[in-house]
C-alpha positions as CSV (number, residue, x, y, z in Angstrom):
1,M,-71.7,61.8,25.6
2,K,-72.7,65.2,26.7
3,K,-69.1,66.3,26.7
4,T,-68.8,65.0,23.1
5,L,-71.8,66.9,22.0
6,N,-70.6,70.0,23.6
7,R,-67.4,69.8,21.7
8,L,-69.3,69.6,18.3
9,S,-70.0,72.7,16.4
10,I,-73.6,73.7,15.5
11,P,-73.4,72.3,11.9
12,G,-71.9,69.0,13.4
13,R,-74.8,68.7,15.8
14,F,-77.3,69.2,13.0
15,S,-75.7,66.5,10.9
16,L,-75.7,64.0,13.8
17,L,-79.4,64.6,14.5
18,M,-80.3,64.0,10.8
19,L,-78.4,60.6,10.9
20,V,-80.3,59.5,14.0
21,A,-83.7,60.3,12.4
22,V,-82.9,58.3,9.3
23,L,-81.9,55.2,11.3
24,V,-85.2,55.4,13.4
25,A,-87.2,55.6,10.2
26,S,-85.5,52.5,8.7
27,C,-86.1,50.4,11.8
28,S,-89.7,51.0,11.7
29,L,-90.0,49.1,8.5
30,L,-88.1,45.9,9.5
31,P,-90.9,43.9,11.4
32,S,-93.3,43.9,8.4
33,T,-90.7,42.7,5.9
34,R,-89.4,39.8,8.1
35,Q,-92.9,38.5,8.7
36,T,-93.6,38.6,5.0
37,T,-90.4,36.6,4.3
38,E,-91.0,34.0,7.0
39,S,-94.6,33.5,5.8
40,A,-93.4,32.9,2.2
41,A,-90.7,30.5,3.3
42,S,-93.1,28.5,5.4
43,N,-95.4,28.1,2.5
44,D,-92.7,27.2,-0.1
45,A,-90.3,24.5,1.6
46,E,-89.9,22.2,4.5
47,P,-87.2,23.0,7.2
48,T,-83.7,21.4,6.6
49,P,-82.7,18.8,9.2
50,I,-79.3,18.9,11.0
51,P,-76.9,16.2,9.6
52,T,-75.9,13.3,11.9
53,P,-72.1,12.9,12.3
54,I,-70.7,9.7,10.6
55,V,-68.7,7.4,12.9
56,A,-65.8,5.6,11.1
57,Q,-66.1,1.9,11.2
58,K,-62.9,0.0,12.3
59,P,-62.0,-3.1,10.4
60,M,-62.7,-6.5,11.9
61,Y,-60.4,-9.5,11.6
62,T,-60.9,-13.2,12.4
63,V,-58.3,-15.3,14.1
64,A,-57.3,-17.8,11.4
65,R,-55.3,-21.0,11.4
66,G,-52.7,-21.8,8.7
67,D,-49.1,-21.6,7.8
68,V,-47.0,-18.5,8.6
69,V,-43.7,-18.1,6.7
70,R,-41.0,-15.4,7.4
71,R,-39.2,-14.7,4.2
72,L,-36.2,-12.6,3.1
73,Q,-36.5,-11.1,-0.4
74,V,-33.5,-9.6,-2.1
75,T,-32.5,-8.8,-5.7
76,G,-29.3,-10.0,-7.3
77,R,-27.7,-10.1,-10.7
78,V,-26.3,-12.9,-12.9
79,V,-22.5,-12.9,-12.6
80,P,-19.6,-15.2,-13.4
81,V,-18.8,-17.8,-10.7
82,T,-15.1,-16.9,-10.9
83,E,-14.5,-13.2,-11.3
84,Q,-11.8,-10.9,-10.1
85,E,-11.3,-7.2,-10.2
86,L,-7.7,-6.2,-11.1
87,F,-5.7,-3.1,-10.3
88,F,-2.2,-1.6,-10.2
89,R,-0.4,-1.8,-6.9
90,S,1.4,1.4,-7.6
91,S,0.4,4.7,-9.1
92,G,1.8,6.0,-12.4
93,R,1.1,6.7,-16.1
94,V,-0.3,4.0,-18.3
95,K,2.4,2.8,-20.8
96,A,0.5,0.2,-22.8
97,I,-2.7,-1.8,-22.9
98,Y,-2.4,-5.2,-24.4
99,V,-6.0,-6.5,-24.4
100,K,-9.5,-5.3,-24.9
101,R,-13.0,-6.3,-23.7
102,N,-14.0,-9.9,-24.4
103,D,-10.4,-11.0,-25.2
104,T,-9.3,-14.4,-24.0
105,V,-6.3,-14.4,-21.6
106,T,-4.1,-17.0,-19.9
107,K,-2.8,-17.1,-16.4
108,G,0.2,-14.8,-15.9
109,Q,-0.4,-12.8,-19.1
110,V,0.3,-9.0,-18.8
111,L,-2.8,-7.1,-19.6
112,A,-1.4,-3.6,-19.1
113,D,1.6,-1.8,-17.5
114,L,2.8,1.5,-16.3
115,E,5.8,3.5,-17.4
116,M,8.8,2.3,-15.4
117,P,12.1,3.1,-17.0
118,D,14.0,3.2,-13.7
119,L,12.8,-0.2,-12.7
120,E,13.7,-1.7,-16.0
121,R,17.3,-0.4,-15.6
122,Q,17.4,-1.7,-12.1
123,L,16.3,-5.1,-13.2
124,E,19.0,-5.3,-15.9
125,S,21.7,-4.3,-13.4
126,A,20.4,-6.8,-10.8
127,E,20.3,-9.6,-13.3
128,L,23.9,-8.9,-14.3
129,A,25.0,-9.0,-10.7
130,L,23.2,-12.3,-10.2
131,D,24.9,-13.8,-13.3
132,R,28.3,-12.8,-11.9
133,A,27.6,-14.2,-8.5
134,R,26.4,-17.5,-10.0
135,S,29.5,-17.7,-12.2
136,V,31.7,-17.3,-9.1
137,E,29.6,-19.9,-7.4
138,S,29.9,-22.4,-10.3
139,K,33.7,-22.1,-10.4
140,A,33.9,-22.5,-6.6
141,E,31.7,-25.6,-6.8
142,A,33.9,-27.1,-9.6
143,S,37.0,-26.4,-7.6
144,R,35.4,-27.9,-4.5
145,D,34.5,-31.1,-6.4
146,A,38.1,-31.6,-7.4
147,D,39.4,-30.8,-3.9
148,L,36.8,-33.1,-2.4
149,Q,37.9,-36.0,-4.7
150,R,41.5,-35.3,-3.7
151,A,40.7,-35.2,-0.1
152,Q,38.8,-38.5,-0.3
153,I,41.9,-40.1,-1.9
154,N,44.1,-38.8,0.8
155,L,41.8,-40.2,3.4
156,E,41.9,-43.6,1.8
157,A,45.7,-43.5,1.7
158,A,45.9,-42.4,5.3
159,Q,43.6,-45.3,6.3
160,L,45.8,-47.8,4.4
161,N,49.0,-46.4,6.0
162,L,47.3,-46.9,9.4
163,Q,46.5,-50.5,8.6
164,L,50.1,-51.0,7.4
165,V,51.6,-49.6,10.5
166,K,49.4,-51.7,12.7
167,L,50.5,-54.8,10.7
168,Q,54.2,-53.9,11.5
169,D,53.6,-54.5,15.2
170,P,57.1,-55.5,16.8
171,T,55.5,-57.3,19.7
172,P,56.3,-60.9,18.3
173,R,60.0,-59.9,18.0
174,Q,60.0,-58.9,21.6
175,K,59.4,-62.6,22.5
176,Q,62.2,-63.7,20.1
177,A,64.6,-61.2,21.7
178,E,63.7,-62.4,25.2
179,I,64.4,-66.0,24.2
180,A,67.6,-65.2,22.4
181,L,68.8,-63.2,25.4
182,A,67.9,-66.1,27.8
183,Q,69.7,-68.6,25.6
184,A,72.8,-66.4,25.3
185,Q,72.8,-65.9,29.1
186,L,72.6,-69.7,29.6
187,A,75.5,-70.3,27.2
188,R,77.6,-67.7,28.9
189,D,76.9,-69.2,32.3
190,R,77.9,-72.7,31.1
191,A,81.1,-71.3,29.5
192,Q,81.8,-69.4,32.7
193,G,81.4,-72.7,34.7
194,A,83.8,-74.5,32.4
195,Y,86.3,-71.7,32.6
196,D,86.1,-71.6,36.4
197,E,87.0,-75.3,36.6
198,I,90.4,-74.6,35.1
199,A,91.0,-71.1,36.2
200,W,93.8,-72.3,38.5
201,R,95.9,-73.2,35.6
202,G,98.6,-70.8,34.5
203,D,97.8,-71.1,30.9
204,V,94.1,-70.7,31.4
205,G,94.0,-67.8,29.0
206,A,95.1,-70.0,26.1
207,T,92.7,-72.8,26.8
208,P,89.5,-73.5,24.7
209,Q,87.4,-72.8,27.8
210,A,88.7,-69.2,27.9
211,A,87.9,-68.8,24.2
212,A,84.5,-70.3,24.7
213,L,83.7,-67.9,27.6
214,Q,84.8,-65.0,25.5
215,Q,82.5,-66.0,22.6
216,A,79.6,-66.7,24.9
217,T,80.0,-63.3,26.5
218,M,79.9,-61.5,23.1
219,E,76.8,-63.5,22.1
220,Y,75.1,-62.5,25.3
221,E,75.9,-58.9,24.8
222,K,74.7,-59.1,21.2
223,A,71.4,-60.7,22.4
224,Q,71.0,-58.1,25.0
225,A,71.5,-55.3,22.4
226,A,69.0,-56.9,20.1
227,Y,66.5,-57.1,23.0
228,T,67.0,-53.4,23.7
229,L,66.4,-52.5,20.1
230,T,63.3,-54.6,20.0
231,M,61.8,-52.8,23.0
232,Q,62.7,-49.4,21.4
233,D,60.9,-50.5,18.2
234,L,57.9,-51.5,20.2
235,A,57.7,-48.1,21.9
236,A,58.2,-46.4,18.5
237,H,55.5,-48.5,16.9
238,K,52.9,-47.1,19.4
239,Y,53.8,-43.6,18.5
240,Q,53.6,-44.4,14.7
241,V,50.1,-45.8,15.2
242,Q,49.0,-42.7,17.0
243,L,50.6,-40.5,14.4
244,Q,48.9,-42.3,11.6
245,E,45.6,-42.1,13.3
246,Q,45.9,-38.4,13.5
247,Q,46.7,-38.3,9.8
248,V,43.4,-40.2,9.2
249,K,41.5,-37.7,11.3
250,L,43.0,-34.8,9.3
251,A,42.1,-36.4,6.0
252,Q,38.6,-37.1,7.3
253,L,38.2,-33.5,8.4
254,A,39.3,-32.2,5.0
255,V,36.6,-34.4,3.4
256,N,33.9,-33.3,5.8
257,T,34.8,-29.6,5.3
258,L,34.6,-29.9,1.5
259,A,31.4,-31.9,1.7
260,E,29.7,-29.1,3.5
261,G,29.9,-27.0,0.3
262,I,31.6,-23.9,-1.0
263,D,32.4,-20.8,1.0
264,P,29.2,-19.5,2.6
265,L,30.2,-16.0,1.6
266,I,29.9,-17.0,-2.0
267,T,26.5,-18.6,-1.5
268,N,25.4,-15.4,0.4
269,D,26.4,-13.3,-2.5
270,V,24.2,-15.3,-4.9
271,A,21.3,-15.2,-2.4
272,R,21.7,-11.4,-2.0
273,A,21.7,-11.0,-5.8
274,E,18.6,-13.2,-6.2
275,L,16.7,-11.2,-3.6
276,E,17.6,-8.0,-5.4
277,V,16.2,-9.4,-8.7
278,K,13.0,-10.5,-6.9
279,R,12.6,-7.1,-5.3
280,V,12.8,-5.3,-8.6
281,Q,10.6,-7.8,-10.3
282,A,8.0,-7.4,-7.6
283,A,8.1,-3.6,-8.1
284,I,7.6,-4.2,-11.8
285,E,4.7,-6.5,-11.2
286,D,3.1,-3.8,-9.0
287,S,3.2,-1.7,-12.1
288,Q,1.5,-4.4,-14.2
289,I,-2.0,-5.9,-14.4
290,I,-1.5,-9.7,-14.7
291,A,-4.3,-12.2,-15.4
292,P,-4.8,-14.4,-12.3
293,F,-6.2,-17.3,-14.2
294,D,-7.3,-18.4,-17.7
295,G,-10.5,-16.5,-18.6
296,M,-12.0,-13.6,-20.5
297,V,-11.6,-9.8,-20.0
298,M,-15.1,-8.5,-19.0
299,S,-14.1,-4.9,-18.7
300,I,-11.0,-2.7,-18.8
301,V,-11.1,1.0,-18.1
302,L,-7.7,2.4,-19.1
303,T,-6.2,4.9,-21.5
304,E,-2.6,5.0,-22.6
305,G,-0.8,8.0,-21.3
306,R,-3.2,8.8,-18.6
307,A,-2.5,8.5,-14.8
308,A,-3.7,5.4,-12.9
309,E,-4.3,5.2,-9.2
310,A,-2.9,2.4,-7.0
311,F,-5.4,-0.2,-5.8
312,K,-8.3,1.3,-7.9
313,P,-10.0,-1.5,-9.9
314,V,-9.5,-0.9,-13.6
315,A,-10.2,-4.3,-15.2
316,T,-12.3,-7.4,-14.5
317,V,-11.4,-11.0,-15.6
318,S,-13.8,-13.9,-15.3
319,V,-14.1,-17.6,-16.4
320,P,-16.8,-17.6,-19.1
321,G,-19.7,-20.1,-19.0
322,E,-19.9,-20.6,-15.3
323,R,-22.5,-18.3,-13.8
324,E,-24.2,-17.7,-10.5
325,I,-26.2,-14.9,-8.7
326,A,-24.6,-12.2,-6.6
327,A,-26.6,-10.0,-4.2
328,E,-25.7,-7.4,-1.7
329,L,-27.4,-8.1,1.7
330,R,-27.6,-5.6,4.6
331,T,-25.9,-6.5,7.8
332,E,-29.1,-7.5,9.6
333,E,-30.1,-9.7,6.6
334,M,-26.7,-11.5,6.6
335,Q,-27.1,-12.2,10.3
336,E,-30.2,-14.2,9.6
337,V,-28.9,-16.5,6.8
338,T,-26.2,-19.2,6.6
339,E,-24.3,-20.8,3.8
340,G,-26.2,-23.7,2.4
341,M,-29.7,-22.2,2.8
342,I,-32.1,-22.7,-0.2
343,A,-33.7,-19.8,-2.1
344,K,-36.2,-19.5,-4.8
345,A,-34.9,-17.5,-7.8
346,S,-37.3,-15.7,-10.2
347,P,-35.9,-13.7,-13.2
348,V,-37.3,-10.2,-13.4
349,S,-37.4,-10.6,-17.2
350,S,-39.4,-13.9,-17.0
351,P,-42.2,-13.5,-14.5
352,G,-43.6,-16.8,-13.3
353,K,-40.4,-18.8,-13.8
354,E,-38.7,-20.1,-10.8
355,F,-35.6,-22.2,-10.1
356,E,-33.8,-23.3,-7.0
357,A,-30.6,-21.5,-5.7
358,I,-28.4,-22.2,-2.8
359,I,-26.3,-19.7,-0.7
360,R,-22.8,-20.7,-1.7
361,R,-20.8,-18.0,0.1
362,L,-21.4,-15.2,2.5
363,P,-18.9,-12.4,2.9
364,Y,-16.6,-12.4,5.9
365,P,-17.2,-12.5,8.9
366,Y,-20.7,-14.0,8.2
367,G,-19.3,-16.8,6.0
368,S,-16.3,-18.2,4.2
369,G,-16.0,-15.4,1.7
370,G,-12.9,-13.1,2.0
371,A,-11.5,-14.6,5.2
372,S,-8.0,-14.8,3.8
373,A,-8.3,-12.2,1.1
374,K,-6.6,-8.9,1.2
375,V,-8.8,-5.9,2.0
376,Q,-8.6,-4.5,-1.5
377,E,-9.7,-7.8,-3.0
378,E,-12.6,-8.6,-0.6
379,D,-15.9,-9.4,-2.2
380,K,-18.8,-8.1,-0.1
381,T,-21.5,-9.8,-2.2
382,T,-23.5,-13.0,-1.2
383,R,-23.2,-15.6,-3.9
384,F,-26.0,-18.0,-4.8
385,T,-25.2,-21.1,-6.9
386,I,-27.8,-22.7,-9.1
387,A,-29.0,-26.2,-8.3
388,D,-29.4,-26.9,-12.1
389,P,-26.6,-24.9,-13.8
390,A,-28.3,-25.2,-17.2
391,T,-31.2,-23.2,-16.0
392,I,-29.3,-19.9,-15.7
393,Q,-27.5,-20.2,-19.0
394,D,-30.6,-18.7,-20.7
395,Y,-29.9,-15.4,-18.9
396,G,-27.2,-12.9,-19.6
397,L,-24.6,-11.4,-17.3
398,G,-26.2,-8.6,-15.3
399,D,-29.8,-9.8,-15.6
400,L,-31.9,-9.1,-12.4
401,I,-33.0,-12.1,-10.3
402,R,-35.4,-11.9,-7.4
403,L,-34.4,-14.2,-4.6
404,T,-36.7,-15.5,-1.8
405,I,-35.2,-17.2,1.2
406,I,-37.5,-18.9,3.8
407,L,-36.1,-17.9,7.2
408,E,-38.8,-19.5,9.4
409,E,-42.0,-21.4,8.8
410,R,-44.8,-22.5,11.2
411,K,-47.3,-25.0,10.1
412,D,-51.0,-25.0,11.2
413,T,-50.7,-22.1,13.6
414,L,-53.0,-19.2,14.6
415,W,-52.4,-15.9,13.0
416,L,-53.7,-12.4,12.5
417,P,-52.9,-9.5,10.2
418,P,-50.4,-7.0,11.6
419,A,-53.2,-4.3,11.7
420,A,-55.0,-6.3,14.4
421,I,-52.2,-6.2,16.8
422,R,-51.8,-3.3,19.2
423,N,-48.8,-2.3,21.3
424,F,-48.5,0.0,24.3
425,E,-45.3,0.4,26.2
426,G,-44.0,-3.0,25.1
427,R,-47.2,-4.8,25.8
428,N,-48.8,-6.7,22.8
429,F,-52.6,-7.0,23.0
430,V,-55.8,-7.1,20.8
431,V,-59.3,-5.9,21.2
432,I,-61.8,-8.8,21.1
433,Q,-65.3,-8.2,19.8
434,D,-67.5,-10.3,22.2
435,G,-71.1,-9.7,21.1
436,D,-71.8,-6.0,21.7
437,A,-69.0,-5.7,24.1
438,Q,-65.2,-5.3,23.6
439,R,-62.4,-6.4,25.8
440,R,-58.6,-6.3,25.7
441,Q,-56.5,-9.5,25.6
442,D,-52.8,-9.8,26.0
443,V,-51.2,-12.0,23.3
444,K,-47.8,-13.7,22.8
445,L,-46.5,-13.3,19.3
446,G,-44.3,-15.6,17.2
447,I,-42.8,-15.1,13.7
448,K,-44.3,-12.4,11.4
449,N,-44.2,-11.3,7.8
450,E,-45.8,-8.4,5.9
451,D,-49.3,-10.0,6.0
452,Q,-49.3,-12.3,9.0
453,V,-48.4,-12.4,12.7
454,E,-48.2,-15.8,14.5
455,I,-50.3,-15.9,17.7
456,L,-48.7,-18.3,20.3
457,E,-50.9,-17.6,23.3
458,G,-54.0,-15.6,24.2
459,L,-56.5,-16.3,21.4
460,E,-58.5,-19.0,19.8
461,E,-59.4,-19.7,16.3
462,G,-62.5,-17.9,15.0
463,Q,-62.4,-15.0,17.5
464,R,-63.3,-11.6,16.1
465,I,-60.7,-8.9,16.6
466,V,-61.2,-5.1,16.2
467,G,-58.4,-3.6,14.0
468,R,-56.6,-0.4,14.7
């Protein structure tokens, strides 16, 4: 401080001394003023007490007994029972639109198509090729019919010839030839004996015995020749039978071949032409929207001359009159329901009204919906049919319907509000108010909803529970 004062000039020191003097004079006045103020305050008002902090009261709950129901609530819309989105299977520019919204259509009717001049020319060419192939096939079949008839006649003739040849069997003549030969030999032997008896005579050559021997010898040779011819005929007959049997086989083969049909190459040409026509027709159908069933056009979003994208829905056709409810459920919700479960339906536009609905179809893989459908045609909505179809006829397509499905229900069970249940590291417990004391109690929980939690173990009816 001294060093500071030393550094100040004489005027500066004077100013500092004056400031100190003023401060000292002011302080001398303070005690008198404070005493006056305190005296006045003590006479005019009571002292203000310090406020006591307010402790928040925790809610208390009583363990009750009753029914606990776990419900699933979703919102759906009134839709036709039979409804299908339609689309082109190829991209292109819209050529023509043949229907409008609310038009009645029949199965197979073309609703719209794309420009496809190349396909139309290909179809015309393929149909001409098919006509030519069928013409060749028809002529071949007509010729085959005549050839088959001719072959059948030849077969019958060959069979008759075979029977005729078999009837001409020379076996009986063999016996006749053998007998004739034996008789001729016997006659010759007798003539030879008679001749031998007079052979000593000088004129034996002129005797009747010599003439008889000569005649008997010729008859024997004739019989022997006849026997030889008969044996030859017998051998030849066997070959004739075999030859005629082969003729029958050839005739039968011709019949069988013709009976199989015309040349397979001709049939293949027709089949190939038919496949080409079907291929082009399928390509044309991909460029068309065709009604899949008799019904009504619910919507069509197309403009002639504008481009259309393949597999993008542009029209909807449904069967009028038949209605149900469609709702989109989350994956975890679909895992909890099954087809056939009952739901309570309440129209948003008519509060208080309720009617019964039944889950008719869940989307694949949770139910039967879409299991065999193509990916582009798969319906991901859950469908609810109405127990009394007349009930839903009062509501228009698109009207909102609230659906309540009972998933689980416990009758006459203990329960608490969710705010009474505490959890720490997976442990469920409550705080029981027992007189002035509190104690913790582990509990086993059952089903729950927004307002109730079922108590399976750990508590008794009427116990007071401190809420969170």
